[in-house]
C-alpha positions as a Markdown table, in Angstrom:
| # | Residue | x | y | z |
|---|---|---|---|---|
| 1 | Met | 20.0 | -2.1 | 0.7 |
| 2 | Arg | 17.7 | 0.9 | -0.1 |
| 3 | Ile | 15.0 | 0.3 | -2.6 |
| 4 | Gly | 12.8 | 2.9 | -4.3 |
| 5 | Ile | 9.6 | 1.5 | -5.8 |
| 6 | Val | 8.4 | 3.9 | -8.5 |
| 7 | Phe | 4.6 | 4.0 | -9.1 |
| 8 | His | 2.9 | 6.2 | -11.6 |
| 9 | Lys | -0.4 | 6.6 | -9.8 |
| 10 | Asn | -1.6 | 7.7 | -6.4 |
| 11 | Pro | -0.6 | 5.0 | -3.8 |
| 12 | Phe | -2.8 | 6.6 | -1.1 |
| 13 | Leu | -6.0 | 5.4 | -2.8 |
| 14 | Gln | -7.9 | 2.5 | -1.3 |
| 15 | Pro | -6.5 | -0.8 | -2.7 |
| 16 | Thr | -9.2 | -2.1 | -4.9 |
| 17 | Gly | -7.4 | -3.2 | -8.1 |
| 18 | Ile | -4.4 | -5.5 | -8.4 |
| 19 | Asp | -2.0 | -2.6 | -9.0 |
| 20 | Leu | -2.4 | -1.2 | -5.6 |
| 21 | Val | -2.7 | -4.6 | -3.9 |
| 22 | Arg | 0.6 | -5.6 | -5.5 |
| 23 | Leu | 2.3 | -2.4 | -4.6 |
| 24 | Arg | 1.4 | -2.6 | -0.9 |
| 25 | Ala | 2.2 | -6.3 | -0.8 |
| 26 | Ile | 5.7 | -6.0 | -2.3 |
| 27 | Ala | 6.7 | -2.8 | -0.5 |
| 28 | Gly | 5.3 | -4.1 | 2.8 |
| 29 | Gly | 6.9 | -7.5 | 2.3 |
| 30 | Leu | 10.3 | -5.9 | 1.7 |
| 31 | Ile | 10.1 | -3.9 | 4.8 |
| 32 | Arg | 9.1 | -6.9 | 6.9 |
| 33 | Lys | 12.2 | -8.7 | 5.5 |
| 34 | Gly | 14.4 | -5.8 | 6.8 |
| 35 | Val | 14.9 | -4.1 | 3.5 |
| 36 | His | 14.7 | -0.3 | 3.5 |
| 37 | Ala | 11.9 | 0.3 | 0.9 |
| 38 | Glu | 10.0 | 3.4 | -0.1 |
| 39 | Ile | 7.3 | 4.1 | -2.7 |
| 40 | Ile | 8.1 | 7.0 | -5.0 |
| 41 | Ala | 5.1 | 8.5 | -6.7 |
| 42 | Pro | 3.6 | 11.8 | -8.2 |
| 43 | Val | 2.0 | 12.8 | -4.9 |
| 44 | Gln | 1.8 | 16.3 | -3.4 |
| 45 | Gln | 3.4 | 15.4 | 0.0 |
| 46 | Asp | 5.2 | 12.6 | 1.7 |
| 47 | Gly | 3.3 | 10.2 | 3.9 |
| 48 | Lys | 2.7 | 6.5 | 4.8 |
| 49 | Ile | 0.3 | 3.8 | 3.8 |
| 50 | Asp | -0.6 | 0.8 | 5.9 |
| 51 | Gly | 1.1 | 2.6 | 8.8 |
| 52 | Ser | 4.6 | 1.5 | 7.8 |
| 53 | Ile | 5.3 | 2.0 | 4.1 |
| 54 | Pro | 6.8 | 5.4 | 3.4 |
| 55 | Val | 5.6 | 7.3 | 0.3 |
| 56 | Arg | 7.9 | 10.0 | -1.1 |
| 57 | Arg | 7.4 | 12.6 | -3.8 |
| 58 | Ile | 9.1 | 12.2 | -7.2 |
| 59 | Glu | 11.4 | 15.0 | -6.3 |
| 60 | Val | 13.3 | 12.7 | -4.0 |
| 61 | Leu | 14.9 | 11.3 | -7.2 |
| 62 | Asn | 16.7 | 14.6 | -7.7 |
| 63 | Asn | 19.3 | 13.1 | -5.3 |
| 64 | Ser | 20.3 | 9.8 | -7.0 |
| 65 | Ser | 22.3 | 8.6 | -4.0 |
| 66 | Gln | 19.1 | 8.1 | -2.0 |
| 67 | Tyr | 18.6 | 4.6 | -3.4 |
| 68 | Asp | 20.7 | 1.6 | -4.3 |
| 69 | Ile | 18.0 | 0.3 | -6.8 |
| 70 | Leu | 14.8 | 1.6 | -8.3 |
| 71 | Lys | 12.0 | -0.8 | -9.1 |
| 72 | Thr | 9.4 | 0.5 | -11.6 |
| 73 | Ser | 6.0 | -1.1 | -11.4 |
| 74 | Tyr | 4.3 | -0.8 | -14.8 |
| 75 | His | 5.1 | 0.5 | -18.3 |
| 76 | Tyr | 4.6 | 4.2 | -17.5 |
| 77 | Ser | 6.6 | 4.1 | -14.3 |
| 78 | Ile | 9.8 | 4.1 | -16.3 |
| 79 | Glu | 9.0 | 7.7 | -17.4 |
| 80 | Leu | 9.4 | 9.0 | -13.9 |
| 81 | Ile | 12.9 | 7.9 | -13.0 |
| 82 | Arg | 14.4 | 11.2 | -14.2 |
| 83 | Glu | 18.2 | 11.4 | -13.9 |
| 84 | Tyr | 18.6 | 8.5 | -11.5 |
| 85 | Ser | 21.9 | 6.7 | -12.5 |
| 86 | Gly | 21.8 | 3.5 | -10.5 |
| 87 | Pro | 20.4 | 0.1 | -11.3 |
| 88 | Val | 16.8 | -0.1 | -12.4 |
| 89 | Val | 14.5 | -3.2 | -12.2 |
| 90 | Ser | 11.5 | -2.7 | -14.4 |
| 91 | Arg | 8.3 | -4.8 | -14.3 |
| 92 | Ile | 5.6 | -4.9 | -16.9 |
| 93 | Val | 2.5 | -7.1 | -17.3 |
| 94 | Arg | 2.4 | -7.7 | -21.1 |
| 95 | Val | 4.8 | -7.0 | -23.9 |
| 96 | Val | 3.3 | -4.8 | -26.6 |
| 97 | Asp | 4.3 | -5.0 | -30.3 |
| 98 | Ala | 3.3 | -3.1 | -33.4 |
| 99 | Glu | 0.0 | -5.0 | -33.7 |
| 100 | Leu | -0.9 | -6.8 | -30.4 |
| 101 | Pro | -2.7 | -6.6 | -28.1 |
| 102 | Glu | -5.3 | -5.0 | -30.4 |
| 103 | Arg | -7.1 | -3.4 | -27.4 |
| 104 | Asp | -3.9 | -1.4 | -26.6 |
| 105 | Glu | -4.1 | 0.6 | -29.9 |
| 106 | Pro | -5.0 | 3.9 | -28.2 |
| 107 | Phe | -1.9 | 3.6 | -26.0 |
| 108 | Arg | 0.4 | 1.7 | -28.3 |
| 109 | Ala | 2.9 | 4.5 | -29.2 |
| 110 | Arg | 3.4 | 5.4 | -25.5 |
| 111 | Leu | 3.7 | 1.7 | -24.4 |
| 112 | Leu | 6.3 | 1.0 | -27.2 |
| 113 | Ala | 8.2 | 4.2 | -26.1 |
| 114 | Cys | 8.3 | 2.9 | -22.5 |
| 115 | Gln | 9.6 | -0.5 | -23.7 |
| 116 | Glu | 12.4 | 1.3 | -25.5 |
| 117 | Leu | 13.3 | 3.2 | -22.3 |
| 118 | Ile | 13.3 | -0.1 | -20.4 |
| 119 | Arg | 15.5 | -1.8 | -23.0 |
| 120 | Asn | 18.0 | 1.1 | -22.8 |
| 121 | Arg | 17.8 | 1.8 | -19.1 |
| 122 | Ala | 16.8 | -1.2 | -17.0 |
| 123 | Ser | 19.3 | -3.6 | -15.5 |
| 124 | Ala | 16.6 | -6.3 | -15.3 |
| 125 | Leu | 13.1 | -6.8 | -16.5 |
| 126 | Val | 10.5 | -8.7 | -14.4 |
| 127 | Leu | 7.7 | -10.5 | -16.2 |
| 128 | Asn | 4.9 | -12.7 | -14.9 |
| 129 | Asn | 5.2 | -15.6 | -17.4 |
| 130 | Gln | 7.4 | -17.2 | -20.1 |
| 131 | Glu | 5.0 | -16.2 | -22.8 |
| 132 | Asn | 5.9 | -12.5 | -22.3 |
| 133 | Ala | 9.5 | -13.3 | -21.8 |
| 134 | Asp | 9.6 | -15.0 | -25.2 |
| 135 | Arg | 7.9 | -12.0 | -26.8 |
| 136 | Trp | 10.4 | -9.6 | -25.2 |
| 137 | His | 13.4 | -11.7 | -26.5 |
| 138 | Thr | 11.9 | -11.8 | -30.0 |
| 139 | Leu | 11.5 | -8.0 | -30.1 |
| 140 | Tyr | 14.5 | -6.8 | -28.1 |
| 141 | Gly | 17.0 | -9.7 | -27.8 |
| 142 | Asp | 18.7 | -10.4 | -24.5 |
| 143 | Gln | 18.7 | -6.9 | -23.1 |
| 144 | Pro | 18.0 | -6.4 | -20.3 |
| 145 | His | 18.1 | -9.7 | -18.3 |
| 146 | Thr | 14.6 | -11.0 | -17.8 |
| 147 | Glu | 13.3 | -12.6 | -14.6 |
| 148 | Leu | 10.0 | -14.4 | -14.0 |
| 149 | Ile | 8.2 | -13.4 | -10.8 |
| 150 | Pro | 4.5 | -14.2 | -11.1 |
| 151 | Thr | 1.6 | -12.5 | -9.2 |
| 152 | Gly | 1.1 | -13.6 | -5.6 |
| 153 | Cys | -1.6 | -13.9 | -3.1 |
| 154 | Pro | -1.9 | -13.2 | 0.7 |
| 155 | Ser | -0.4 | -15.7 | 3.1 |
| 156 | Glu | -2.9 | -14.7 | 5.7 |
| 157 | Leu | -6.6 | -13.8 | 5.1 |
| 158 | Pro | -8.8 | -11.4 | 7.1 |
| 159 | Ser | -11.1 | -13.0 | 9.6 |
| 160 | Glu | -14.4 | -14.0 | 8.2 |
| 161 | Gln | -17.3 | -11.6 | 8.8 |
| 162 | Gly | -20.1 | -13.6 | 7.4 |
| 163 | Asn | -21.9 | -14.4 | 4.2 |
| 164 | Pro | -22.4 | -11.2 | 2.2 |
| 165 | Phe | -24.9 | -12.7 | -0.2 |
| 166 | Ser | -28.6 | -12.1 | 0.6 |
| 167 | His | -30.0 | -15.0 | -1.4 |
| 168 | Asp | -29.6 | -18.8 | -1.3 |
| 169 | Arg | -28.9 | -19.4 | -5.0 |
| 170 | Pro | -25.3 | -20.5 | -6.0 |
| 171 | Val | -23.1 | -17.6 | -6.9 |
| 172 | Leu | -20.9 | -17.2 | -9.9 |
| 173 | Leu | -18.4 | -14.5 | -8.9 |
| 174 | Phe | -16.4 | -12.4 | -11.3 |
| 175 | Leu | -13.6 | -10.5 | -9.6 |
| 176 | Gly | -11.5 | -7.8 | -11.2 |
| 177 | Ser | -11.7 | -5.7 | -14.3 |
| 178 | Leu | -13.8 | -6.2 | -17.4 |
| 179 | Ala | -11.1 | -5.0 | -19.8 |
| 180 | Ala | -12.5 | -5.8 | -23.2 |
| 181 | Pro | -16.0 | -5.5 | -24.8 |
| 182 | Arg | -16.1 | -9.2 | -25.4 |
| 183 | Met | -15.8 | -9.9 | -21.7 |
| 184 | Val | -18.9 | -7.8 | -21.0 |
| 185 | Asn | -20.8 | -9.5 | -23.8 |
| 186 | Met | -19.8 | -12.9 | -22.4 |
| 187 | Val | -20.8 | -12.3 | -18.8 |
| 188 | Asn | -24.1 | -10.7 | -19.9 |
| 189 | Arg | -25.0 | -13.8 | -22.0 |
| 190 | Val | -24.1 | -16.1 | -19.1 |
| 191 | Ala | -26.4 | -14.1 | -16.8 |
| 192 | Glu | -29.3 | -14.6 | -19.2 |
| 193 | Met | -28.6 | -18.3 | -19.9 |
| 194 | Met | -28.2 | -19.2 | -16.2 |
| 195 | Ala | -30.9 | -17.0 | -14.8 |
| 196 | Gly | -32.8 | -18.9 | -12.1 |
| 197 | Arg | -30.0 | -21.5 | -11.6 |
| 198 | Cys | -27.4 | -19.2 | -10.2 |
| 199 | Lys | -26.7 | -15.5 | -9.5 |
| 200 | Ile | -23.8 | -13.6 | -11.0 |
| 201 | His | -22.0 | -11.1 | -8.8 |
| 202 | Phe | -19.4 | -8.7 | -10.2 |
| 203 | Ile | -16.7 | -7.0 | -8.0 |
| 204 | Gly | -14.4 | -4.6 | -9.9 |
| 205 | Ala | -14.4 | -2.0 | -12.6 |
| 206 | Asn | -16.0 | -2.2 | -16.1 |
| 207 | Lys | -13.2 | -0.7 | -18.2 |
| 208 | Ala | -14.5 | -2.0 | -21.6 |
| 209 | Cys | -15.0 | 1.6 | -22.8 |
| 210 | Met | -11.3 | 2.2 | -22.4 |
| 211 | Tyr | -10.6 | -0.6 | -24.9 |
| 212 | Gly | -12.9 | 0.1 | -27.8 |
| 213 | Gly | -16.3 | -0.4 | -26.2 |
| 214 | Asp | -19.2 | 2.1 | -26.2 |
| 215 | Glu | -22.3 | 2.7 | -24.2 |
| 216 | Ser | -23.6 | -0.8 | -25.2 |
| 217 | Cys | -20.9 | -2.3 | -22.9 |
| 218 | Ser | -23.0 | -2.0 | -19.8 |
| 219 | Leu | -23.8 | -4.9 | -17.5 |
| 220 | Asn | -27.0 | -6.9 | -17.7 |
| 221 | Pro | -29.4 | -5.9 | -14.9 |
| 222 | Leu | -29.4 | -9.6 | -13.9 |
| 223 | Ile | -25.8 | -9.1 | -12.7 |
| 224 | Thr | -25.3 | -7.7 | -9.2 |
| 225 | Asp | -22.6 | -5.0 | -9.6 |
| 226 | His | -20.8 | -4.2 | -6.3 |
| 227 | Gly | -18.3 | -1.9 | -8.0 |
| 228 | Glu | -14.8 | -1.8 | -6.6 |
| 229 | Leu | -14.4 | -2.9 | -3.0 |
| 230 | Pro | -11.4 | -2.4 | -0.7 |
| 231 | Glu | -9.3 | -5.5 | -0.9 |
| 232 | Pro | -9.9 | -6.8 | 2.7 |
| 233 | Leu | -13.7 | -6.9 | 2.0 |
| 234 | Ile | -13.6 | -9.2 | -1.0 |
| 235 | Trp | -12.6 | -12.3 | 0.8 |
| 236 | Asp | -16.0 | -13.1 | 2.3 |
| 237 | Tyr | -17.4 | -12.9 | -1.3 |
| 238 | Val | -14.7 | -15.3 | -2.4 |
| 239 | Arg | -15.3 | -17.6 | 0.6 |
| 240 | His | -19.1 | -17.8 | 0.1 |
| 241 | Ala | -19.3 | -18.0 | -3.7 |
| 242 | Ser | -19.7 | -21.2 | -5.6 |
| 243 | Ile | -17.5 | -20.6 | -8.7 |
| 244 | Gly | -14.9 | -18.0 | -9.5 |
| 245 | Leu | -15.1 | -17.0 | -13.2 |
| 246 | Ala | -12.0 | -16.0 | -15.2 |
| 247 | Leu | -12.5 | -14.5 | -18.7 |
| 248 | Ala | -9.8 | -13.8 | -21.3 |
| 249 | Thr | -9.3 | -10.4 | -22.7 |
| 250 | Gly | -8.7 | -11.9 | -26.1 |
| 251 | Pro | -7.3 | -15.0 | -27.8 |
| 252 | Tyr | -3.6 | -14.6 | -27.0 |
| 253 | Pro | -2.1 | -16.3 | -23.9 |
| 254 | Phe | 0.5 | -13.5 | -23.4 |
| 255 | Asp | -2.3 | -11.0 | -22.8 |
| 256 | Asn | -4.1 | -13.2 | -20.3 |
| 257 | Asp | -2.1 | -13.4 | -17.1 |
| 258 | Val | -5.1 | -13.3 | -14.8 |
| 259 | Ser | -4.3 | -12.5 | -11.2 |
| 260 | Lys | -7.8 | -13.2 | -9.9 |
| 261 | Ile | -7.2 | -16.9 | -10.3 |
| 262 | Leu | -4.7 | -16.8 | -7.5 |
| 263 | Asn | -7.2 | -15.1 | -5.2 |
| 264 | Tyr | -10.0 | -17.5 | -6.1 |
| 265 | Leu | -7.7 | -20.5 | -5.2 |
| 266 | Arg | -6.3 | -18.8 | -2.1 |
| 267 | Gly | -9.9 | -18.3 | -0.9 |
| 268 | Gly | -10.9 | -21.9 | -1.6 |
| 269 | Leu | -13.1 | -21.0 | -4.5 |
| 270 | Pro | -13.3 | -23.4 | -7.5 |
| 271 | Val | -12.3 | -21.7 | -10.8 |
| 272 | Leu | -13.9 | -21.8 | -14.2 |
| 273 | Ser | -11.5 | -20.3 | -16.6 |
| 274 | Glu | -11.3 | -19.5 | -20.4 |
| 275 | Glu | -8.7 | -21.5 | -22.3 |
| 276 | Pro | -6.2 | -18.8 | -23.4 |
| 277 | Ile | -5.5 | -17.8 | -19.8 |
| 278 | Val | -1.9 | -18.7 | -18.9 |
| 279 | Asn | -2.7 | -19.4 | -15.2 |
| 280 | Asn | -4.9 | -22.3 | -16.1 |
| 281 | Gly | -2.1 | -24.7 | -15.5 |
| 282 | Leu | -2.3 | -23.8 | -11.8 |
| 283 | Val | -6.1 | -24.6 | -11.8 |
| 284 | Gln | -5.4 | -27.9 | -13.5 |
| 285 | Lys | -2.5 | -28.8 | -11.1 |
| 286 | Met | -4.7 | -28.1 | -8.1 |
| 287 | Glu | -7.6 | -30.1 | -9.7 |
| 288 | Phe | -9.9 | -27.3 | -8.4 |
| 289 | Gly | -12.0 | -26.2 | -11.3 |
| 290 | Asp | -12.3 | -26.5 | -15.0 |
| 291 | Thr | -11.6 | -24.6 | -18.3 |
| 292 | Phe | -13.9 | -23.8 | -21.2 |
| 293 | Arg | -13.3 | -23.1 | -24.9 |
| 294 | Phe | -12.5 | -19.6 | -25.9 |
| 295 | Asp | -15.5 | -17.4 | -26.7 |
| 296 | Asp | -17.9 | -20.4 | -26.3 |
| 297 | Val | -20.6 | -19.3 | -23.9 |
| 298 | Glu | -22.4 | -22.6 | -24.3 |
| 299 | Asp | -19.3 | -24.5 | -23.1 |
| 300 | Leu | -18.9 | -22.1 | -20.2 |
| 301 | Val | -22.5 | -22.7 | -19.1 |
| 302 | Ser | -22.2 | -26.4 | -19.4 |
| 303 | Lys | -19.0 | -26.5 | -17.4 |
| 304 | Ala | -20.5 | -24.2 | -14.8 |
| 305 | Glu | -23.5 | -26.4 | -14.3 |
| 306 | Asn | -21.3 | -29.5 | -13.9 |
| 307 | Met | -19.2 | -27.6 | -11.3 |
| 308 | Leu | -22.3 | -26.6 | -9.4 |
| 309 | His | -23.0 | -30.3 | -8.9 |
| 310 | His | -19.4 | -31.2 | -7.9 |
| 311 | Asp | -18.3 | -31.3 | -4.2 |
| 312 | Phe | -15.0 | -29.5 | -3.9 |
| 313 | Arg | -14.9 | -29.5 | -0.1 |
| 314 | Arg | -12.6 | -32.5 | 0.2 |
| 315 | Thr | -9.6 | -30.6 | -1.4 |
| 316 | Arg | -10.5 | -27.0 | -0.4 |
| 317 | Gln | -8.2 | -26.7 | 2.6 |
| 318 | Lys | -5.3 | -28.4 | 0.8 |
| 319 | Val | -5.6 | -25.9 | -2.1 |
| 320 | Met | -5.7 | -22.9 | 0.3 |
| 321 | His | -2.7 | -24.1 | 2.1 |
| 322 | Thr | -0.7 | -24.8 | -1.0 |
| 323 | Met | -1.5 | -21.3 | -2.3 |
| 324 | Ala | -0.4 | -19.7 | 1.0 |
| 325 | Ser | 2.8 | -21.6 | 1.2 |
| 326 | Glu | 4.0 | -21.7 | -2.4 |
| 327 | His | 2.4 | -18.7 | -4.1 |
| 328 | Ser | 2.2 | -16.0 | -1.5 |
| 329 | Trp | 3.4 | -12.4 | -1.8 |
| 330 | Asp | 6.1 | -13.3 | 0.7 |
| 331 | Arg | 7.5 | -15.8 | -1.7 |
| 332 | Arg | 7.5 | -13.2 | -4.5 |
| 333 | Val | 9.3 | -10.7 | -2.2 |
| 334 | Glu | 12.0 | -13.3 | -1.6 |
| 335 | Ser | 12.5 | -13.6 | -5.4 |
| 336 | Tyr | 12.9 | -9.8 | -5.6 |
| 337 | Ile | 15.4 | -9.7 | -2.8 |
| 338 | Arg | 17.5 | -12.3 | -4.5 |
| 339 | Leu | 17.4 | -10.3 | -7.8 |
| 340 | Phe | 18.2 | -7.0 | -6.0 |
| 341 | Arg | 21.3 | -8.6 | -4.3 |
| 342 | Thr | 22.7 | -9.6 | -7.7 |
| 343 | Leu | 22.6 | -5.9 | -8.8 |
| 344 | Val | 23.9 | -4.1 | -5.7 |
């Protein structure tokens, strides 16, 4: 079985965001399972990432017989498959309609065009959650077949290198992208309200300006901004923080599949999560954190203070083990292999 994974960005970049982390995890996992998998991307020359994952130029698709199946990674990846005539498995994060999500307005026409391409061309569509599957069925009916394969987390973590925090105050860690102006406003207000009681650290990218924000969407100086870090380096921050914060991009659950929650839990970090986030069921099932009301900073701060006084050490190892065994990237790869076999 020969699988081509089509990716619309440069896969040779250092994996800092979930897009490249996922790409490497799925491609590498397929190869370790004995599947012939290659990444196909708009790169200047062929190469390898992580020493074992081949990366091929888009031109390889001029010969459709190279692959038994193409898997596209995000909305825009479907635009790159050219004249390939075999089965296509597409994956998207959220289903866009004529009005929602509101933050996607600058990109709406292109995203909707990609969804039409997927409906007309894909043999199967992979989504993270039932909320988006329901939206797809409402908009497009039963074509193509939809499959739920959520985000995963590593089964093995890098060796600990030590505590990266230079102070002894509890740490409220926000990992990932600030993808809406309200998220920046929330985290800035929390930093002010909890100043002196804990320190907020941010690892990721502030993308609020891409979604309607302006120069006012900058981080409060009380927040330590580490920027984007290579994925292996984040785990010591997760291990030594006190709380992992998850903010919603907006009020709609379908737009809030938050992958950082799986990383927090995998690293043994209790989670404080906003209510529209669809992964909150996992936090509640693990009994390893709390949720707060949407757009309610006072409730967030109250719940954070309660969590800082709660001892989560008793269940920490059990949570980490459960995440590694039941929610790993390896388990997600197994789901993909089962799906691929139905199409070949």
